[in-house]
C-alpha positions in Angstrom: 23.1 0.4 24.8 22.1 -1.6 21.7 21.4 -4.7 23.7 18.6 -2.8 25.6 17.1 -1.1 22.5 17.4 -3.5 19.7 15.3 -6.7 19.7 17.1 -9.9 18.4 17.2 -10.2 14.7 16.1 -6.6 13.8 18.7 -4.6 11.8 19.8 -1.4 13.4 21.0 1.4 11.0 24.2 2.8 12.4 24.9 5.8 10.3 21.3 6.9 9.8 21.2 8.4 13.2 22.4 11.7 11.9 20.1 14.0 10.0 20.4 12.9 6.4 20.9 15.4 3.5 18.3 15.5 0.8 19.3 13.2 -2.1 18.3 14.0 -5.7 17.8 10.4 -6.7 14.5 9.1 -5.2 15.8 5.5 -4.6 19.0 6.5 -2.8 17.0 9.1 -0.9 14.5 6.5 0.3 17.0 3.8 1.4 18.5 4.0 4.9 22.0 5.4 5.3 24.0 8.6 5.5 24.9 10.6 2.4 28.7 11.0 1.8 31.0 12.3 -0.9 32.2 9.7 -3.3 35.8 10.0 -2.1 34.6 9.5 1.5 32.7 6.2 1.0 35.4 3.8 2.1 36.7 6.0 4.9 33.2 6.4 6.2 32.8 2.6 6.2 35.9 2.2 8.2 34.7 4.8 10.7 31.3 3.0 11.0 33.1 -0.3 11.9 35.3 1.5 14.4 32.2 3.0 16.0 30.6 -0.5 16.3 33.5 -1.7 18.4 35.0 -5.2 18.9 31.6 -6.8 19.5 30.6 -6.5 15.8 31.6 -9.6 13.7 32.8 -8.8 10.2 33.4 -12.0 8.1 32.2 -11.4 4.5 31.8 -14.3 2.2 31.1 -12.4 -1.0 30.0 -9.2 -2.7 26.4 -8.7 -3.7 25.8 -6.0 -6.3 22.1 -5.1 -6.4 21.3 -3.2 -9.7 18.1 -1.1 -9.9 16.8 0.1 -13.3 15.6 3.6 -13.7 12.0 2.5 -13.6 12.1 1.0 -10.1 10.0 2.8 -7.6 11.3 3.8 -4.1 8.8 1.3 -2.5 10.0 -1.5 -4.7 13.7 -0.6 -4.0 13.0 -0.6 -0.2 11.4 -4.1 -0.4 14.4 -5.5 -2.4 16.9 -3.8 -0.1 15.2 -5.5 2.9 15.4 -8.9 1.1 19.1 -8.3 0.4 19.7 -7.5 4.0 17.9 -10.8 5.1 20.2 -12.6 2.6 23.2 -10.9 4.1 22.1 -12.0 7.6 22.5 -15.6 6.5 25.5 -15.1 4.2 27.6 -12.1 5.3 28.5 -9.9 2.4 29.3 -6.4 1.3 26.1 -5.0 -0.4 26.7 -2.6 -3.2 23.5 -0.9 -4.6 23.6 0.8 -8.0 20.6 3.0 -8.9 20.4 3.9 -12.6 19.1 7.3 -13.6 16.8 7.9 -16.6 18.4 8.9 -19.9 17.5 12.5 -19.4 19.7 12.5 -16.3 22.6 10.6 -17.7 25.0 13.4 -17.0 24.0 14.0 -13.4 26.6 13.8 -10.7 27.2 10.6 -8.7 25.6 10.4 -5.3 26.5 8.0 -2.6 25.3 6.7 0.8 26.8 4.4 3.3 25.2 2.3 6.0 26.2 -0.5 8.4 23.2 -2.5 9.7 23.7 -4.6 12.7 21.7 -7.4 14.3 22.2 -10.0 17.0 22.9 -13.6 15.9 21.2 -15.8 18.6 23.2 -18.9 17.4 26.5 -17.2 17.9 25.4 -14.9 20.8 27.1 -12.0 19.2 26.5 -9.0 16.9 26.9 -9.2 13.2 26.8 -6.4 10.7 26.1 -5.9 7.0 27.8 -3.2 4.9 25.7 -1.3 2.4 27.2 1.1 -0.1 24.8 2.9 -2.4 25.5 4.8 -5.6 23.2 6.8 -7.9 24.7 7.0 -11.4 24.0 8.1 -14.9 25.2 6.4 -18.1 27.7 3.6 -17.3 31.3 4.5 -18.2 34.7 2.8 -17.7 35.3 5.2 -14.8 32.0 4.1 -13.2 33.0 0.5 -13.5 36.4 1.2 -12.0 34.7 3.0 -9.1 32.4 0.1 -8.4 35.3 -2.3 -8.5 37.2 -0.3 -5.8 34.1 -0.6 -3.6 34.1 -4.4 -3.8 35.9 -6.5 -1.3 39.0 -8.0 -3.1 39.5 -11.7 -3.5 35.8 -12.4 -2.7 33.2 -13.7 -5.3 31.0 -11.0 -6.9 27.3 -11.8 -7.5 24.9 -9.5 -9.3 21.2 -9.2 -8.7 19.6 -7.2 -11.6 16.1 -5.9 -10.6 13.9 -4.0 -12.9 16.9 -3.5 -15.3 16.1 -3.2 -19.0 18.1 -4.8 -21.7 19.5 -1.4 -22.8 20.4 -0.5 -19.2 22.3 -3.7 -18.7 24.2 -3.9 -22.0 27.0 -1.6 -20.9 27.7 -3.8 -17.9 28.0 -7.1 -19.9 31.8 -7.0 -20.2 32.1 -6.1 -16.5 30.1 -9.3 -15.6 33.0 -11.5 -16.8 34.4 -11.2 -13.3 31.1 -12.1 -11.6 30.4 -15.6 -10.3 26.6 -15.2 -10.8 24.2 -12.8 -12.5 20.7 -13.3 -11.2 17.5 -11.7 -12.6 13.8 -12.5 -12.5 12.4 -13.5 -15.9 8.9 -12.6 -14.8 10.1 -9.0 -14.4 12.9 -8.4 -17.0 11.5 -10.7 -19.7 13.1 -13.2 -22.0 15.3 -10.7 -23.9 17.5 -10.1 -20.8 18.5 -13.8 -20.8 19.4 -13.6 -24.5 22.1 -11.0 -24.0 25.6 -11.9 -25.0 27.0 -12.6 -21.5 30.7 -13.4 -21.4 29.9 -16.4 -19.3 26.3 -17.6 -20.1 26.6 -20.4 -17.5 26.8 -17.8 -14.7 23.3 -16.4 -15.4 20.5 -17.6 -13.1 16.7 -17.0 -13.3 15.2 -16.2 -9.9 11.8 -17.3 -11.2 13.2 -20.8 -11.7 15.0 -20.7 -8.3 11.7 -19.9 -6.5 10.2 -23.1 -7.9 12.7 -25.5 -6.3 10.2 -26.8 -3.7 7.7 -27.4 -6.4 10.1 -29.3 -8.6 11.2 -31.4 -5.6 7.7 -32.3 -4.5 6.5 -33.0 -8.1 9.6 -34.9 -8.9 9.1 -37.1 -5.9 5.6 -38.0 -7.1 6.7 -38.7 -10.7 9.6 -40.8 -9.6 7.1 -43.4 -8.3 6.0 -44.2 -11.8 7.9 -46.1 -14.6 9.5 -43.8 -17.2 7.6 -45.6 -20.0 4.3 -44.9 -18.2 5.0 -41.2 -18.2 5.9 -40.8 -21.9 3.8 -43.5 -23.7 1.5 -41.8 -26.1 2.1 -38.3 -24.6 0.7 -35.7 -27.0 0.9 -32.3 -25.2 2.3 -30.6 -22.1 0.8 -27.3 -21.2 1.7 -25.0 -18.2 -0.8 -22.2 -17.5 0.2 -19.3 -15.3 -1.4 -16.3 -13.6 -0.3 -12.7 -13.6 3.3 -12.1 -12.8 4.3 -15.8 -13.0 5.4 -16.1 -16.6 9.0 -16.9 -15.6 7.9 -19.6 -13.2 5.7 -21.2 -15.8 8.6 -21.2 -18.4 10.9 -22.7 -15.8 8.5 -25.5 -14.9 7.8 -26.3 -18.5 11.5 -26.6 -19.3 12.0 -28.8 -16.3 9.1 -31.0 -17.4 10.6 -31.2 -20.9 14.0 -32.2 -19.5 12.4 -34.9 -17.2 10.2 -36.4 -19.9 13.1 -36.4 -22.4 15.2 -38.3 -19.9 12.3 -40.7 -19.3 12.0 -41.3 -23.1 15.7 -42.1 -23.3 15.5 -44.6 -20.4 12.5 -46.3 -21.9 13.8 -46.1 -25.5 10.5 -44.3 -26.4 9.9 -41.6 -28.9 8.8 -38.3 -27.4 6.6 -36.3 -29.8 4.7 -34.1 -27.4 4.2 -30.4 -27.9 5.2 -28.1 -25.1 3.5 -24.7 -24.5 2.6 -22.1 -21.9 -0.5 -20.0 -21.6 -1.7 -17.2 -19.4 -5.1 -18.6 -18.6 -5.0 -20.9 -15.5 -8.2 -22.3 -14.2 -10.0 -20.1 -11.6 -8.3 -20.3 -8.2 -4.9 -21.5 -9.6 -1.8 -19.4 -10.0 0.0 -22.2 -11.9 -1.4 -25.3 -13.6 0.0 -28.1 -15.8 -1.8 -30.6 -17.9 -0.4 -33.6 -19.8 -2.7 -35.2 -22.4 -2.2 -38.7 -23.8 -3.4 -40.3 -27.1 -5.5 -42.9 -25.2 -7.3 -40.3 -23.2 -5.1 -40.5 -20.1 -4.4 -37.3 -18.3 -2.0 -35.9 -15.8 -3.0 -32.7 -14.0 -1.1 -30.5 -11.5 -2.8 -27.5 -9.9 -1.0 -25.0 -7.7 -3.7 -23.1 -5.8 -4.3 -21.2 -2.5 -2.0 -18.4 -3.6 0.8 -20.9 -4.2 0.8 -22.9 -1.0 -1.1 -26.1 -2.0 -0.8 -28.4 -5.0 -3.2 -31.1 -6.2 -2.0 -33.9 -8.5 -4.3 -36.2 -10.6 -2.9 -38.9 -12.8 -5.3 -41.4 -14.4 -2.5 -43.9 -15.1 -1.5 -43.9 -11.4 -2.3 -46.9 -9.2 -3.7 -44.4 -6.8 -6.8 -43.0 -8.5 -7.6 -40.4 -5.8 -6.0 -36.9 -6.2 -2.8 -36.3 -4.2 -2.5 -33.1 -2.2 0.8 -31.5 -1.5 1.6 -28.5 0.8 4.3 -26.7 -1.1 5.1 -23.0 -1.5 7.4 -21.0 -3.7 10.6 -19.8 -2.1 10.9 -16.3 -0.7 13.3 -13.9 -2.3 16.3 -14.4 0.1 16.0 -18.2 -0.2 15.6 -18.0 -4.0 18.6 -15.7 -4.2 20.6 -18.2 -2.2 19.6 -21.0 -4.6 20.6 -18.8 -7.6 23.9 -17.8 -6.1 25.2 -21.2 -4.9 23.7 -23.7 -7.4 
């Protein structure tokens, strides 16, 4: 039985036990599940739940649509799929995966896969399952949007995670996102242009790079809150955030957060904030993120995030504590960052 073969917490692919057919799309072919005809997707899902029996708990809270761009590799897609499953273990949902084809294959036929992954929930002492519906598609059309809509669980919020999706690939989906509660993407991967798209509801868009930095903002904010607002902004000339490879989005998010905090401090202290704000891609050796504030009187605030992002060192010459302050703080993992982006 499953209780003897499956260790607690490890997902068990239900439909992948049969010998799968060869799929033409490399992403769908690489992900676990069983190929089915488009018309048989929902009936196959019902059969999978029937096979699981009464022990399997099914209580979805939302729909999560994971969009892959045509340039995403099978290895990258597998890693993001695993992260989405870990998110679903915490927040039960129906997972719909859309894998775009290159322009040269825009007219290719749709391909689908279905999977139900089950795991034991130690806190509830029962078995919980996550539904995963996968679709390889060409150019987006109204018919494709309609098909995806029928796969979603009705009356439940829809959240989109766009991974490795270019601006041109996402533009046809813009109108469709008007029904979505959240649209999340990683600025460090998709770039700034994605967030400049004409979303029907711009307030629904979230940056995963910013969400990952929540522990950093909390720890840094706690330190800065111990200083008077006037002390932080008096004579401030420049604020610079330096970032390592692949952390451009995190640096931009931290810089905007600092700008917001310092602007608020200037308002509280009735001070004029004339500082210049900038990011660069040249952090000091050993740091993956680094921030420096420079004041007119020579005072300096320094924040260094090192040890691959698990340790931060703060130095502030205006502080009553002259010695550097060390903080143990790491960026959020993908499932936690997705939770932050979806719910806040």
